[in-house]
C-alpha positions, 0 to 999 in steps of 0.5 A: 332739309335735314334737321337735328335736335341738340339738347333743347333746340332744333337745327336744320342743314345750312351748309352740307359737308361737300360744300364745306370741303370744297371751300376749305380746299379753295381757301387752302389753295389761296393760302398756299399761293399767298404764302409761297416760300414761307413756312406759316404758323397756323394758330388755331383757336380752340375749341371750335376751329380744331376740325377746320384747322385740321382739314385746312392744314391737310389741303395746304400745299406748302410747308406749314406748322400748327399750334393752338390757343384757347379763348373763351367768350361764349355761353350757350348761344350768345357771346359774353363779350368778355374774352379770357385767354385760357391757353397761351402761345408757347412758340416764338412768333418773331419773324413768322408769318402767322395765320390765325384760324378761327371757326366763326367771326361775329363781332370781330372783337375777340379776333381784333384782341388776338391780332393785337396781342400777336402783333406784340410778339414780332411776327412778320405778318398776321393774317386772319382765316375763318370758316364763317364770317358774319359781316352784318355783326362786325363791330370793329374794323377787322381785316379778314384775309380768308373767309370760307363762307359769309353767313347771315346772323344766325346761330350755327353749329356742326363742323367744330361749332357747338351749342353748349359743347354739343354738336361739334362732331356733325359733318354739316353746318346747321342753323338754329331753326326758328320755331 
């Protein structure tokens, strides 16, 4: 297994790029089927989901649009538990099919807050799409419509996910190596 050193930590490959691409394509195909006849708005959560959102959008075969929102709840390798909306939504969501595109869902608290917030703007529907889901960490009842991967409760980086803003550019997903 390949390893990389990011700052003071060592990570090993857990999901190779080819597998990521295969699953992103499968999720996009499902979205294309489910949203046929609609023009969904992909609402990507920055910074982590930008690579996933771009690759996902390129694989979606129906008309769609994209916008971005930025939420902050992480510091280092752990969630602070406090969510602060940094960049808001400028588009009207009234009557729209909205798909929130996230890099990783752990506790689900951040996503639940976001779904509730978007719901106040009159969308036709709100769906949740994530690259990575940690089902063992969920602390709330959250419907995740599309999940490319379910993973254990490990710290991961690469493919948009970071460790103190480093490692986002890696093409594979890496797991923190236990020392």
